[in-house]
C-alpha positions as CSV (number, residue, x, y, z in Angstrom):
1,M,-17.6,2.7,-14.0
2,G,-17.4,-1.1,-12.5
3,Y,-14.1,-3.2,-13.4
4,T,-14.0,-6.9,-13.4
5,I,-11.6,-8.5,-11.3
6,E,-9.9,-9.6,-14.8
7,E,-10.2,-6.0,-15.8
8,I,-8.5,-5.2,-12.3
9,R,-5.7,-7.8,-12.7
10,D,-5.0,-6.6,-15.9
11,R,-5.0,-2.7,-14.7
12,L,-2.5,-3.7,-11.7
13,E,-0.4,-5.9,-14.3
14,I,0.4,-2.9,-16.7
15,D,0.7,-0.4,-13.8
16,D,3.3,-2.4,-12.5
17,L,4.7,-2.6,-15.8
18,L,4.9,0.8,-16.5
19,T,7.1,1.1,-12.7
20,R,9.3,-1.6,-13.5
21,Y,10.4,0.6,-16.7
22,A,11.0,3.5,-14.6
23,T,13.0,1.5,-11.9
24,A,15.6,-0.5,-14.4
25,V,16.0,3.1,-16.3
26,D,16.8,5.0,-13.1
27,T,18.8,1.5,-12.0
28,Q,20.7,1.3,-15.3
29,N,19.1,-2.4,-15.3
30,W,19.1,-2.7,-18.7
31,S,17.7,-6.8,-18.3
32,L,15.1,-5.7,-16.2
33,Y,14.1,-3.2,-18.8
34,D,14.7,-5.2,-22.2
35,S,12.2,-7.6,-20.1
36,C,9.4,-4.7,-20.1
37,F,8.9,-4.6,-24.4
38,T,8.3,-7.4,-26.7
39,P,11.1,-8.7,-28.6
40,D,9.8,-6.9,-31.9
41,A,8.7,-4.1,-29.6
42,F,8.9,-0.3,-31.5
43,I,10.5,2.7,-29.0
44,D,10.7,6.0,-29.7
45,Y,12.2,8.3,-27.9
46,T,13.0,11.2,-30.8
47,S,10.6,14.3,-29.6
48,A,13.3,14.4,-26.4
49,G,16.2,14.1,-28.3
50,G,16.7,10.8,-28.2
51,V,16.6,8.1,-30.7
52,K,13.9,5.4,-31.7
53,G,13.9,1.6,-33.2
54,D,13.9,-1.6,-32.2
55,L,14.3,-3.2,-28.9
56,K,17.4,-4.2,-29.3
57,E,19.0,-0.7,-31.2
58,V,16.9,1.5,-28.6
59,S,18.3,-0.4,-25.6
60,A,22.2,-0.1,-26.3
61,W,22.0,3.1,-26.7
62,L,20.2,3.8,-23.8
63,S,23.1,1.9,-21.0
64,K,25.1,4.1,-23.1
65,T,23.6,7.6,-22.8
66,M,22.4,7.0,-19.4
67,K,25.7,6.5,-17.8
68,I,26.7,9.9,-17.9
69,F,23.8,10.7,-15.6
70,P,25.0,9.9,-11.9
71,M,21.2,10.4,-11.0
72,T,17.7,10.0,-12.9
73,Q,14.5,10.1,-11.4
74,H,11.6,8.6,-14.2
75,V,8.5,8.7,-12.1
76,V,5.1,7.7,-14.3
77,S,2.0,8.1,-13.3
78,N,-1.9,9.6,-14.2
79,R,-2.2,6.6,-16.5
80,D,-5.2,6.1,-18.8
81,I,-5.0,2.6,-20.0
82,Q,-8.0,1.0,-21.7
83,L,-8.3,-2.2,-22.0
84,N,-9.2,-4.1,-25.7
85,G,-8.9,-8.2,-24.5
86,D,-4.9,-9.5,-24.8
87,E,-4.1,-5.7,-26.0
88,A,-4.2,-2.3,-24.1
89,S,-3.0,1.4,-24.9
90,G,-2.2,3.8,-22.5
91,R,-1.3,7.1,-22.1
92,S,0.5,7.9,-19.0
93,V,2.4,11.2,-18.0
94,F,6.3,11.1,-16.8
95,Y,8.0,14.0,-14.9
96,N,12.0,13.0,-14.9
97,P,14.7,15.0,-13.3
98,M,18.4,14.2,-14.1
99,G,21.4,15.2,-12.8
100,L,24.9,15.5,-14.7
101,P,27.8,16.4,-12.7
102,D,29.2,20.3,-11.9
103,P,32.7,21.3,-12.0
104,D,32.3,22.0,-8.4
105,G,31.7,18.5,-7.9
106,G,27.7,18.7,-7.6
107,L,24.9,18.3,-9.9
108,K,23.4,20.0,-12.6
109,L,19.8,19.0,-12.6
110,F,17.6,19.8,-14.6
111,I,13.8,18.4,-15.8
112,D,12.3,16.6,-18.7
113,G,8.2,16.3,-18.5
114,G,5.5,15.0,-21.3
115,Y,3.9,11.5,-22.0
116,Y,4.3,7.8,-23.3
117,N,1.9,6.7,-25.4
118,D,2.1,2.7,-25.2
119,K,0.8,0.2,-26.9
120,F,1.0,-2.9,-24.8
121,V,0.2,-6.8,-25.0
122,R,-0.2,-9.6,-22.9
123,T,2.5,-12.9,-23.3
124,S,2.7,-15.7,-21.4
125,E,5.2,-13.8,-19.3
126,G,2.6,-11.1,-18.1
127,W,2.3,-7.3,-20.1
128,K,4.6,-6.2,-22.1
129,I,5.0,-2.9,-24.3
130,A,5.0,-3.6,-27.8
131,E,5.1,0.2,-29.1
132,R,6.3,3.3,-26.8
133,I,6.0,6.9,-28.3
134,E,7.7,9.4,-25.9
135,E,6.1,13.2,-26.5
136,S,7.4,15.6,-24.5
137,S,5.8,18.7,-23.3
138,Y,9.1,20.4,-22.0
139,S,13.0,20.2,-20.8
140,T,14.7,22.6,-19.0
141,R,17.3,21.2,-20.7
142,L,19.1,25.1,-22.0
143,H,22.4,24.7,-19.8
144,P,25.1,24.9,-21.9
145,I,26.5,22.0,-19.9
146,L,24.3,19.6,-20.9
147,P,25.4,17.1,-24.3
148,P,22.3,16.6,-26.4
149,M,20.7,13.5,-25.5
150,R,21.6,11.9,-28.8
151,A,24.8,9.7,-28.9
């Protein structure tokens, strides 16, 4: 299947957007996180024990919740993007190791994995996520030191 130059550009911009999202969460840069979404975006992290709501609600929850993690690494891969003019849909894999401090000064590591089901829109500022539904596939978050993700 051949792509036009415009389709290649769109795919690269969406790829950069997904990488920017992961960077924002891992660096806890919430203004960068917000820049990945449309102002009216719907975000649903409930399959992993999180919250769902609009960008403002979810961003506020994440900025509070993520403070307990000195280490996170969000890897987003296997991107399946379907372009349709100024809109697109996508499904991508996430692999997310996270660490919590343990009593001995180290980290208790757990790993979450699954899929991001996204709807994208082209804006005057580039591609943005208009909807993200997280679909968790697995978690090793069974250790008693780990708090529930809801805050």
